[in-house]
Backbone as JSON, one array per atom type, in Angstrom:
{
  "sequence": "MKKLLILILICITQSTISQSKENKKAPDNLKDNLKNYEEEEIIFDENHVYNSFGLEITPSFPGGKAKLYQFIDDNYKKSNKKPTHQGKLFATFIIEKDGSLSDIKVLRDIGFGTGEELIRVLKLSPKWKPGKQNDKEVRTLYSIVIPVQL",
  "N": [[-34.63, 34.65, 49.29], [-35.77, 34.77, 46.76], [-33.74, 33.67, 45.25], [-33.72, 31.03, 46.13], [-36.21, 30.14, 45.23], [-35.82, 30.36, 42.48], [-33.8, 28.51, 42.11], [-35.14, 26.13, 42.86], [-37.08, 26.08, 40.85], [-35.45, 25.76, 38.58], [-34.37, 23.22, 39.11], [-36.71, 21.6, 39.08], [-37.57, 21.99, 36.43], [-35.42, 20.96, 35.01], [-35.45, 18.27, 35.84], [-37.9, 17.38, 34.78], [-37.56, 17.72, 32.04], [-35.31, 16.16, 31.47], [-36.09, 13.54, 31.82], [-36.93, 10.68, 30.02], [-38.62, 8.43, 27.79], [-38.09, 4.92, 27.97], [-36.16, 3.3, 25.57], [-36.69, 0.36, 24.17], [-34.68, -2.08, 22.92], [-34.53, -4.46, 20.33], [-33.24, -7.75, 20.71], [-29.95, -8.47, 19.47], [-29.63, -10.06, 16.38], [-27.6, -12.49, 15.61], [-27.28, -14.04, 13.37], [-28.24, -12.47, 11.27], [-26.32, -10.43, 11.33], [-24.01, -11.86, 10.57], [-24.76, -12.64, 8.02], [-24.94, -10.13, 6.76], [-22.25, -9.41, 6.95], [-21.0, -11.32, 5.32], [-22.09, -10.68, 2.86], [-21.14, -8.19, 2.44], [-19.32, -5.94, 0.48], [-15.93, -6.04, -0.29], [-13.71, -3.5, -0.57], [-10.97, -2.93, -2.51], [-8.11, -1.13, -2.55], [-5.97, -0.24, -5.02], [-3.62, 1.29, -4.84], [-2.96, 1.48, -2.2], [-0.75, 1.57, 0.56], [0.61, -0.9, 2.44], [1.51, -1.83, 5.8], [4.32, -3.75, 6.64], [4.06, -5.48, 8.8], [1.42, -6.33, 9.16], [0.7, -8.03, 7.11], [-0.35, -10.94, 5.24], [1.57, -12.43, 3.79], [4.78, -11.47, 4.05], [7.0, -9.08, 2.45], [10.14, -9.98, 0.87], [13.7, -10.03, 0.55], [15.54, -11.38, -2.19], [16.82, -14.38, -1.23], [16.81, -13.83, 1.46], [17.19, -12.1, 4.69], [19.88, -12.18, 5.45], [21.25, -12.22, 3.01], [20.45, -9.73, 2.08], [21.75, -7.94, 3.86], [24.34, -8.68, 3.24], [24.44, -7.88, 0.55], [24.18, -5.08, 0.86], [26.49, -4.55, 2.35], [28.47, -5.32, 0.52], [28.14, -3.43, -1.54], [28.16, -0.92, -0.4], [29.99, 1.98, -0.19], [32.77, 2.78, 1.64], [34.99, 4.96, 3.44], [38.53, 4.62, 3.04], [39.94, 4.89, 5.3], [40.85, 4.26, 8.77], [38.18, 3.08, 10.83], [36.4, 5.67, 12.38], [34.02, 6.73, 13.09], [30.86, 5.56, 14.13], [27.59, 4.15, 13.87], [24.01, 3.88, 13.49], [21.91, 3.57, 10.68], [18.66, 4.48, 9.89], [16.12, 3.55, 7.78], [13.37, 3.82, 5.46], [11.31, 2.37, 2.93], [9.28, 1.78, 0.01], [8.07, -1.23, -1.17], [7.22, -2.09, -4.25], [4.49, -3.57, -6.22], [5.69, -4.98, -8.26], [8.11, -5.62, -7.18], [10.12, -3.74, -7.16], [11.92, -0.96, -5.62], [10.77, 2.03, -4.09], [10.35, 5.5, -3.13], [12.42, 5.9, -1.19], [13.65, 6.66, 1.95], [15.78, 8.14, 4.33], [15.57, 7.98, 7.68], [17.02, 8.41, 10.05], [20.2, 9.61, 10.24], [23.76, 9.4, 10.35], [25.4, 11.26, 9.37], [28.09, 12.63, 7.31], [27.63, 11.85, 4.67], [26.49, 9.33, 4.73], [23.77, 8.64, 4.59], [23.0, 9.35, 1.96], [24.59, 7.56, 0.56], [23.5, 5.11, 1.35], [20.96, 5.32, 0.2], [21.71, 5.29, -2.49], [22.76, 2.68, -2.7], [20.47, 1.12, -2.09], [18.9, 1.72, -4.27], [20.21, 0.27, -6.2], [19.44, -2.26, -5.63], [18.33, -5.62, -6.27], [15.16, -6.87, -7.59], [12.61, -7.35, -5.2], [10.69, -9.93, -3.51], [7.36, -9.3, -3.53], [5.0, -8.26, -0.94], [1.99, -9.97, 0.13], [-1.53, -9.8, 0.3], [-4.66, -11.1, 0.89], [-4.26, -12.89, -1.23], [-3.26, -11.24, -3.23], [-0.76, -9.27, -4.75], [0.74, -6.56, -3.06], [1.52, -3.09, -2.4], [4.09, -2.29, -0.14], [5.22, -0.9, 2.91], [8.44, -0.78, 4.16], [10.83, -1.12, 6.73], [14.22, -0.56, 7.75], [17.27, -1.17, 9.49], [20.58, -0.21, 9.48], [23.78, -0.93, 10.52], [26.67, 1.11, 10.65], [30.12, 1.76, 10.1], [32.5, 4.23, 9.95]],
  "CA": [[-35.8, 33.87, 49.03], [-35.92, 34.67, 45.31], [-32.71, 32.75, 44.76], [-34.16, 29.69, 46.45], [-37.3, 29.82, 44.31], [-35.23, 30.18, 41.13], [-33.08, 27.25, 42.16], [-36.14, 25.07, 42.85], [-37.67, 26.1, 39.51], [-34.46, 25.18, 37.66], [-34.3, 21.78, 39.41], [-37.94, 20.96, 38.61], [-37.54, 22.04, 34.97], [-34.4, 20.02, 34.54], [-35.88, 16.89, 36.08], [-38.99, 17.02, 33.87], [-37.05, 17.66, 30.66], [-34.31, 15.12, 31.3], [-36.7, 12.22, 31.84], [-37.4, 10.26, 28.71], [-39.13, 7.07, 27.74], [-37.06, 3.93, 27.69], [-36.2, 2.69, 24.25], [-36.35, -1.05, 24.26], [-34.08, -2.56, 21.69], [-34.67, -5.89, 20.07], [-31.93, -8.39, 20.84], [-29.22, -8.63, 18.22], [-29.73, -11.34, 15.72], [-26.25, -12.72, 15.12], [-27.34, -14.61, 12.03], [-28.35, -11.35, 10.33], [-25.02, -9.76, 11.28], [-23.12, -12.7, 9.79], [-25.22, -12.55, 6.63], [-24.51, -8.82, 6.26], [-20.8, -9.44, 6.84], [-20.63, -12.13, 4.16], [-22.54, -10.0, 1.64], [-20.48, -6.9, 2.34], [-18.31, -5.87, -0.57], [-14.61, -5.6, 0.17], [-13.13, -2.56, -1.52], [-9.53, -3.11, -2.53], [-7.45, 0.03, -3.13], [-4.77, -0.7, -5.72], [-2.44, 2.09, -4.5], [-2.79, 1.53, -0.75], [0.54, 1.08, 1.03], [0.42, -1.68, 3.65], [2.63, -2.01, 6.7], [4.79, -5.13, 6.47], [3.73, -6.3, 9.96], [0.06, -6.84, 9.13], [0.43, -8.76, 5.88], [-0.37, -12.41, 5.28], [2.9, -12.82, 3.34], [5.62, -10.27, 4.08], [7.98, -9.02, 1.36], [11.46, -10.47, 1.25], [14.81, -9.87, -0.37], [15.9, -12.7, -2.71], [17.85, -15.01, -0.41], [16.57, -13.54, 2.87], [17.82, -10.92, 5.32], [21.34, -12.3, 5.44], [21.69, -11.8, 1.67], [20.24, -8.28, 1.98], [22.85, -7.27, 4.55], [25.56, -8.95, 2.46], [24.35, -7.01, -0.62], [24.47, -3.7, 1.29], [27.9, -4.51, 2.76], [29.3, -5.41, -0.69], [27.99, -2.27, -2.41], [28.28, 0.34, 0.35], [31.36, 2.49, -0.27], [33.25, 3.4, 2.87], [36.31, 5.55, 3.28], [39.61, 3.65, 3.27], [40.59, 5.19, 6.58], [40.44, 3.48, 9.92], [36.86, 3.56, 11.29], [36.42, 6.64, 13.47], [32.62, 7.02, 13.44], [29.96, 4.43, 13.95], [26.2, 4.45, 14.22], [23.0, 3.12, 12.76], [21.07, 4.3, 9.74], [17.29, 4.0, 9.87], [15.56, 3.92, 6.49], [12.12, 3.19, 5.04], [11.06, 2.42, 1.5], [8.09, 1.06, -0.42], [8.3, -2.32, -2.12], [6.09, -2.06, -5.18], [3.93, -4.87, -6.59], [6.62, -5.69, -9.14], [9.32, -5.91, -6.43], [11.08, -2.63, -7.18], [11.88, -0.09, -4.45], [10.47, 3.44, -4.36], [10.18, 6.39, -1.97], [13.45, 5.56, -0.2], [13.9, 7.78, 2.86], [16.62, 7.87, 5.5], [14.93, 8.64, 8.81], [18.06, 8.83, 10.98], [21.47, 9.57, 9.54], [24.87, 9.8, 11.23], [26.15, 12.31, 8.69], [29.24, 12.3, 6.48], [27.18, 11.27, 3.41], [26.08, 7.93, 4.89], [22.39, 8.49, 4.14], [22.98, 9.38, 0.5], [25.2, 6.32, 0.09], [22.53, 4.04, 1.56], [19.93, 5.48, -0.85], [22.31, 4.84, -3.74], [22.87, 1.22, -2.67], [19.14, 0.54, -2.16], [18.43, 1.86, -5.66], [20.85, -0.8, -6.97], [18.92, -3.53, -5.14], [17.51, -6.41, -7.19], [13.74, -6.86, -7.26], [12.2, -8.12, -4.04], [9.41, -10.65, -3.6], [6.43, -8.37, -2.88], [4.09, -8.78, 0.07], [0.67, -10.37, -0.38], [-2.69, -9.7, 1.18], [-5.8, -11.69, 0.19], [-3.72, -13.52, -2.45], [-2.91, -10.23, -4.22], [0.47, -8.54, -4.44], [0.41, -5.21, -2.6], [2.61, -2.17, -2.08], [4.39, -2.48, 1.27], [6.21, -0.05, 3.55], [9.43, -1.63, 4.82], [11.82, -0.37, 7.51], [15.47, -1.3, 7.89], [18.31, -0.53, 10.31], [21.88, -0.62, 8.97], [24.91, -0.43, 11.31], [27.73, 1.65, 9.77], [31.36, 2.25, 10.7], [33.26, 5.08, 9.02]],
  "C": [[-36.0, 33.68, 47.52], [-34.93, 33.67, 44.72], [-33.12, 31.31, 45.0], [-35.28, 29.25, 45.51], [-36.77, 29.57, 42.89], [-34.49, 28.85, 41.07], [-34.04, 26.06, 42.12], [-36.78, 24.96, 41.47], [-36.72, 25.46, 38.48], [-34.38, 23.68, 37.86], [-35.52, 21.05, 38.88], [-37.95, 20.91, 37.08], [-36.56, 21.02, 34.41], [-34.84, 18.58, 34.72], [-37.0, 16.48, 35.15], [-38.49, 16.9, 32.43], [-36.11, 16.48, 30.47], [-34.89, 13.71, 31.34], [-37.22, 11.89, 30.45], [-37.88, 8.83, 28.79], [-37.99, 6.12, 27.43], [-37.25, 3.39, 26.29], [-35.76, 1.25, 24.39], [-35.84, -1.51, 22.91], [-34.34, -4.05, 21.55], [-33.3, -6.52, 20.23], [-31.28, -8.57, 19.48], [-29.41, -10.02, 17.67], [-28.39, -11.61, 15.04], [-26.24, -13.3, 13.72], [-27.44, -13.51, 10.98], [-27.03, -10.61, 10.21], [-24.03, -10.55, 10.43], [-23.48, -12.64, 8.31], [-24.77, -11.22, 6.01], [-23.01, -8.78, 6.05], [-20.37, -10.2, 5.58], [-21.0, -11.44, 2.85], [-21.82, -8.68, 1.41], [-19.36, -6.94, 1.3], [-17.0, -5.35, 0.0], [-14.01, -4.72, -0.92], [-11.62, -2.64, -1.4], [-8.91, -1.93, -3.26], [-6.12, -0.42, -3.73], [-3.5, 0.03, -5.27], [-2.19, 2.19, -3.0], [-1.44, 0.93, -0.37], [0.31, 0.4, 2.37], [1.69, -1.67, 4.5], [3.05, -3.47, 6.63], [4.39, -6.04, 7.63], [2.35, -6.93, 9.88], [-0.27, -7.69, 7.92], [0.4, -10.26, 6.1], [1.0, -12.96, 4.87], [3.74, -11.55, 3.26], [6.6, -10.27, 2.91], [9.34, -9.52, 1.83], [12.46, -10.22, 0.14], [15.15, -11.26, -0.91], [17.06, -13.29, -1.91], [17.71, -14.72, 1.07], [17.33, -12.33, 3.39], [19.33, -10.99, 5.3], [21.9, -11.85, 4.1], [21.51, -10.29, 1.48], [21.4, -7.54, 2.64], [24.18, -7.5, 3.83], [25.6, -8.05, 1.21], [24.73, -5.57, -0.25], [25.95, -3.58, 1.65], [28.82, -4.53, 1.54], [29.28, -4.13, -1.51], [28.16, -0.92, -1.72], [29.73, 0.78, 0.34], [31.71, 3.24, 1.01], [34.6, 4.05, 2.58], [37.36, 4.5, 3.63], [40.31, 3.86, 4.6], [40.13, 4.21, 7.66], [39.08, 3.98, 10.41], [36.98, 4.49, 12.5], [35.01, 6.96, 13.95], [31.8, 5.75, 13.24], [28.57, 4.83, 14.4], [25.27, 3.57, 13.41], [22.21, 4.05, 11.87], [19.68, 3.66, 9.78], [16.66, 4.48, 8.57], [14.23, 3.21, 6.28], [12.04, 3.3, 3.53], [9.81, 1.61, 1.21], [8.51, 0.0, -1.42], [7.05, -2.38, -2.98], [5.61, -3.48, -5.5], [4.86, -5.67, -7.48], [7.95, -6.0, -8.45], [10.36, -4.8, -6.43], [10.89, -1.77, -5.93], [11.58, 1.34, -4.88], [10.37, 4.19, -3.04], [11.15, 6.03, -0.84], [13.76, 6.8, 0.63], [14.8, 7.31, 4.0], [16.03, 8.68, 6.65], [15.94, 9.17, 9.82], [19.4, 8.57, 10.33], [22.58, 9.97, 10.51], [25.75, 10.86, 10.58], [27.25, 11.76, 7.82], [28.85, 11.6, 5.18], [26.69, 9.83, 3.51], [24.65, 7.69, 4.38], [22.28, 8.45, 2.63], [23.55, 8.09, -0.08], [24.24, 5.14, 0.26], [21.42, 4.11, 0.51], [20.46, 4.97, -2.18], [22.35, 3.3, -3.8], [21.48, 0.58, -2.78], [18.54, 0.67, -3.56], [19.03, 0.79, -6.57], [20.26, -2.18, -6.65], [18.15, -4.3, -6.22], [16.05, -6.39, -6.73], [13.46, -7.81, -6.1], [10.99, -8.98, -4.39], [8.4, -9.79, -2.86], [5.56, -9.07, -1.83], [2.74, -9.1, -0.54], [-0.37, -10.24, 0.71], [-3.89, -10.17, 0.37], [-5.4, -12.24, -1.17], [-3.45, -12.52, -3.58], [-1.62, -9.55, -3.78], [0.13, -7.09, -4.12], [1.69, -4.4, -2.39], [2.82, -2.23, -0.57], [5.46, -1.52, 1.74], [7.14, -0.94, 4.36], [10.44, -0.75, 5.52], [13.06, -1.23, 7.69], [16.44, -0.46, 8.74], [19.65, -1.11, 9.85], [22.98, -0.06, 9.89], [26.05, -0.02, 10.36], [28.92, 2.06, 10.62], [32.14, 3.01, 9.64], [34.65, 5.34, 9.58]]
}
């Protein structure tokens, strides 16, 4: 019997506490929202690194992707032996505002010094055309996949 009374008391207490007055909200005024949006200051971080997929103008190698792969093929030193190993190298780097490359990283390497050789070749790269966002040149993260036969 005591348990039943305690249970009823808990239910009554909970129902009285949990009830609250309705808060009526005024309807949104879209004109005010648009005004606030237009007046809002856009903060531009000079050192922010953008992803190349979301930019208005993406960075590019002088002459396009075909010239980039030709440049890598011309400068990449391979062993003179018959190819015995093959694979793909995955690399990322940052294209700075002036078009130079920095923070070159090989994400997936097949070994045998292929990653170090790719870093060496990318450091020799001529300056790229940097990416642009809001008509300003920005730092951009760029990814590349290079097929290699050793």
